[in-house]
N, C-alpha and C positions, 0 to 999 in steps of 0.2 A: 583576417581577422573568423573564423566560426562559430554559432551564436548555435545552439539546442535548446529547445522546449521539449520537456517531456509532464506528461501529467502525472499529478499526485491521484491519489484511488479510494472509494468509500468500498470492502467488503459485507456483503452480507449475510451470508451462509457458509458455513464449512472450513470456517478459520480453526488450524491449527491442527488440521489435514494433510495440510503440504510439508507438517516438519517428516522427515525424513524415519524417525520414531515411531510413529505408525503408517508412512504410504510407502516405506520398506514392506511391510506384508503384507500391505490392503491397498488398492487404489483409494486416493484423499480425495476431491472436488470444494472446492465454493466456486460460487457466484459472485464474482466481482466488478463495477463499471472502473472507469477511467472520468475524471470530474474536472471543469472548465480553473486549477488551479495549476500550477504551476511554478518548476524551478528549470532555471534556464543558468546556459556552462556555456562559458564565452572561453574559447584559445584563440590567444594570437602570437603570431613571430616573435622570440622576443629577443631585441640588440645584441643581449651579449653571450654567454656560453650557460649562466644559468637558469636555471628553474625558478620561478613565481610563482606561487598558489596561495591562493588572497580567500577566506574563511571566511570564520568569526575572528580566526587572525591574518598576519599574510606570513608566509613562511617563501624566503629566500633560501635556495642553498644552489655549492656544488653541482651537484651526482644525486640521484632518485634514494639511496642510502638513508637520503641522510632529513628524505623527505618522514615528518611528524602524521601525515594524515594518510590512513591505509588505502582509502578505497582513491588516492586520488596516486602516493609511489604503485600500485599494481595496478591498478589500468594505463599508467605509461609503461610498466615492463611488459605488460600482457600487449598490447602496440609497438611496442620496438624503441617508443623516443625519448633518447637517453639527456637532450640539453634544451638551450634555447627554445624554452618554451614559459608564456603565462597562461593561468587558467586562474577563472572568478568564476563568480557562484553567485544567483541573487534566486530568492525565494519569494510569491505571493503568501506562502501563509510561516510561521514558525515553524524549524525543520525539527525540533528536536521531542521527542516521544510523545507526540499528538495524532500518531494513527492515522496516519494517511499515507503509510510507508517512502520517505521521507529520502529515505541511507538509499531504499532499492532505487528510487526514483532518479534518485545525484549518479550514481552509480552505473544508468541505463544510457541518460544523457553525459553524464560523459566521453562512454566509449563511444557514441555515439556525432560525438565533437571532435574527441582526438581522433578518427579509424575515419572524419571526412579534412580533417585538417593535415593530414596524410594523404589523401585524395585519393583515398576508396569507400566505397560504399557495402555499406553491412547490415542486413535486415532484418526485420523484430525479432525474430528467433537464436538468433547467435549474439547479439545482443542481451536479451533476455540470458540467454545459457550460461554467456562469458561475467555477467554481474553475478549471476550467482557464485559461478569458478570462482571470485575477486572476493563475494560477502563471507560467502560458507568457508570455502576451504580454505581458503587464503588467508584472509582474513581470518576465522575462525570463530564470524558472526552465528549465535545459535538459532536462527531468523529461518523463514520455507521458503517456500517456492514463490508463494502465489504473485508477491512485489513486481519483482522484476520482470513479471509475463505483463502483469497489466500497466507496467507502466512502458513498459517494450510495444505489443501492441493495442491499446488503450482501445477504444469501444467498448461496452457491456458484452461479459464472456462466461459464458463456463467454462472453467480449467481443474481438469485430468491432469493426479499426478503420479504414475503408476510406481511402481518397486519396481521397474528397470532403470528407473532415471529418465524415461520422459518423462514430457507434458504435452500436453493436448489440452486445443486453446483452440473452443466451436464458439461462433457468435451467440447469444444467447437470440430467437427468431420470436416473432412477435410483432403484434402490429406498432407503426409507430401511435396511433394514439392512447395505443396502450402505456408507451414507455412515456409520452408526454404527460400523460395523468400520474403515475409514480412519479415523474421531476415534480410535481408540484409537489406532493401528499407528501414527500422529504421533506424535513426539519434537519437542518445541519445544527448542535448550536458548542459554544466552543467555553471546557470547564474554568479556564484561565489554570488549571495543575497538568504536567506531567509527569512521564516516568521513566526508568530506565528499562527498555524493553527487555535487556535481554536478562535481566534479572524474572521478569515474569516467564520470560522462553523455556531460561533455563529449569524452573521449579518443572514449567510444565513438561519439560520436554523427558524430565526424572522420572515426575510422576508416570507420565505416559507409558513409560519402560518398562514400569515397575506394577502400578497396578491396574488390574485389570476393569474396574468398575467405568477407570478414562477414556480406556477404549472404547467402554461400549457407549460411553457419551460420545466420542470420537467418533464412530458408526452411525450413530444415531446423526451425528449432526450432517452426514457428506451425506445422507439419506435426505436431509430439510435443503440445500444444498439440489438436490436431484428435481426434489415438490417444488423448488420454487421458479429453477427456470419450467417446469410441467405449470403450474398456477402462472406464469407467462406467456408462455407461450395458449393458454383459456382465457387471460383477459381477465382472472381470476384475483384483481388486488387486494381483497379482503383477508383472503389466505400467503398472503403478501405478510402483511402485517401478524399474522397469527406466528406463522413460520419465524418471524424472524424475534417475535416472543421466544417462542422457545428455543432459539437456537442461544439468546441471550442467557436463559435459565442454566439451560448446559453447560454453555461457555464457562458461566460462574463456580463449578465442580472442578475447572480442570489444574487451578491455582491458588493462594493462596492472593495474590497478588493482583488476580480480576479483575476485584470490586473492591469498594471500601462501601465504606457505610455512609460517607457523605453518596457516592453516586446513587445507593438504595437510593438514598431517598434524593434524592430528585428522579430516577427512573420512577421511582412510583408516584409524583407530585404530575409527572406528566403523563399518567395513566390516566389519573384518577379525574384530569382537567380533559384528558379525550383523545390520549394516546394511544393508538392499539399494540405499538410494537417498538422496541428499538435495540440499543445494545450501544455499549462502546467501540470504539474502532479501533484495532488494532490491538495489541496484547491485550490492549485495558491496561485497569487504575488512576486513568488520567485522558488526558485531548480534546477528542471529540463526542459529543452525543447526540449519536443515528437516531432522528424519532419515525413512523410514519402514523398517519393520523390524518381522518378527513382534513382538507382545509378549512372547511368553517370553524375549523377545532384548534384551529392554526393562533391566533389571536390570545386566545384559552389560556393555552401553552405554552405562549411567552410570556402572558402575564405571573403562572405560575415561578419559570422560574426564570424574573426580571434579571438575576443574579447572573446569569448564562447569556455571553455572546452570541448571537444567531447570527453566523457569516452562509449569506444566498452560494446555491454554485447550481450548475449545470452537467449535466451527462458532457465527457469528452467524447468522442470521435475516431478521433487519432491519437495514437502512442504518440514516442519519440519521434521529433520532425524537425533536420535541421531550418531553422528561420530565416536565416543569414548568410553569405557569405561573402564575404572579398577578395577582390582575384588583385592581384600583385602582377 
């Protein structure tokens, strides 16, 4: 038996520039961090010839082609495992439409566990690249690349997406005290609503391809990612909150489903209670609301948004890893 543990993530700036509609023309960039919320994948030898995959439902099939779960089917094809295997998963956070990159986290963790099951070690770059291959190329998901890379690498990263399809992953350089202070000032609140990521991202892709003004927004959002990295390097956390706010204002213009009147109301109430900046995580439309505020304002913000569930989190320095190997 093999068990992998792969972190979910929060993205601070540059989201949307990791889509090919943008980065194939000019480099995109995001600032993102892994967090201490995880997806666990268990892979085990099955006694008979069948494939058993358990997620929200359980599939038991005779061959790969019969699997309905696209990510499992394509991952098994990629690693070359055809039969006699059981795959299960557990997530710390609801896994659909919450904006924490769960599908990519799942794919990276699944590949890591399958390769380990086959007796092979695969590094972070390959895990991320092959997860992108599965999700984007083979399954046709209209998503970007940032989630796969932060899930594989972990840590607090500046990630650049290049027109030639290469990806550069560079750790954010700042004092440990700065990172700790930032962590204390962040709040993550669950809105209780989810959305279909694909619908939002398809509209965003189409808008980016045909609308010059949307490309200008994305170009500025890439600048904000660079500015955010510099602010952390300079210990300028006040600038962090302001950058987060400008990024959210610009992101709302990329597609109609990114925000809603209810999300706008929550955000304005948070700002009135002391939040400097914030954003809906992921593609938008629901999931988790991330806020930046001085620590002394947190009680007021939580009171102002009492209908939302506060979820504590910490930054996670490690990416996908194998946490259990049962030798036979």
